[in-house]
C-alpha positions in Angstrom: 0.0 0.0 0.0 1.2 3.5 -0.8 1.5 6.5 1.4 -0.6 9.5 0.4 0.5 13.1 0.9 -2.3 15.6 1.6 -1.4 19.3 1.2 -3.6 22.2 2.2 -3.5 24.3 -1.0 -6.1 27.1 -0.3 -8.5 28.3 2.3 -11.4 30.5 1.4 -13.7 32.4 3.7 -17.1 33.6 2.4 -17.8 36.1 5.1 -20.9 37.4 3.3 -22.5 33.9 3.3 -21.5 33.3 6.9 -23.1 36.6 8.0 -26.2 35.9 6.0 -26.8 32.2 6.9 -24.6 30.9 9.6 -25.0 31.2 13.4 -21.9 32.8 15.0 -19.1 30.3 15.7 -16.4 30.5 18.3 -14.1 28.0 16.6 -13.6 27.3 12.9 -11.0 25.6 10.7 -7.5 25.3 12.1 -5.8 24.3 8.8 -3.1 26.5 7.3 -2.1 26.8 3.6 1.0 24.7 3.0 0.2 22.3 5.9 1.0 18.7 5.0 -0.6 15.4 6.3 0.5 11.9 5.4 -2.0 9.0 5.3 -0.3 5.7 6.1 -2.2 2.5 5.4 -5.2 4.5 4.2 -5.8 5.9 7.7 -6.9 9.4 8.6 -3.9 11.5 9.6 -3.7 12.8 13.2 -5.2 16.3 13.5 -7.0 16.0 10.1 -10.5 17.5 10.2 -13.1 14.7 10.2 -15.3 16.4 7.7 -12.5 17.1 5.3 -11.4 13.4 5.7 -14.8 12.2 4.8 -14.7 14.3 1.6 -11.3 12.9 0.5 -11.3 9.4 1.9 -12.4 7.6 -1.3 -9.7 9.3 -3.3 -7.0 8.6 -0.6 -8.1 4.9 -0.5 -7.9 4.6 -4.3 -4.4 6.2 -4.4 -3.2 4.2 -1.5 -4.1 1.0 -3.4 -2.3 2.1 -6.6 -5.3 3.5 -8.4 -5.7 6.9 -10.0 -6.6 8.5 -13.2 -9.9 9.8 -11.8 -12.6 10.9 -14.2 -10.5 9.8 -17.2 -7.6 12.2 -17.1 -9.0 15.0 -14.9 -5.6 15.7 -13.2 -2.2 16.3 -15.0 -0.7 13.8 -12.5 -2.9 10.7 -12.7 -1.8 9.7 -9.2 -3.3 12.8 -7.6 -6.6 14.6 -6.9 -7.6 18.1 -5.9 -10.4 17.8 -3.3 -12.3 20.4 -1.2 -13.9 19.9 2.1 -17.7 20.3 2.2 -17.8 23.5 4.3 -19.7 25.9 2.2 -18.7 28.9 4.2 -14.9 28.1 4.6 -13.9 25.6 2.0 -10.4 24.2 2.1 -8.8 22.7 -1.1 -6.4 19.8 -0.7 -3.9 18.3 -3.2 -3.8 14.5 -2.6 -1.0 12.6 -4.2 0.8 9.3 -3.9 4.3 9.7 -2.6 5.8 6.2 -2.2 5.3 2.5 -1.5 5.3 1.3 2.0 
């Protein structure tokens, strides 16, 4: 099984949508652009947001088992995927890529 590197590429905050639709929150996403996580044996990395993990888990699993080429050539690197978490107010984009065999 392969290790999979998960890199936080971009964080966006739609303050206008939050102000209009969301109840005030004391704590939001802690991820930082450039932050890197490593999934070993297709497991959720420590400190990875559970909601973000649920969004990317099928892609990580496929890459960890040697698969790729999602959606018939979507990514330039067939052993990678660009996935965003499902937070509509503060989406985070992740680059997920195979890095090595274990």
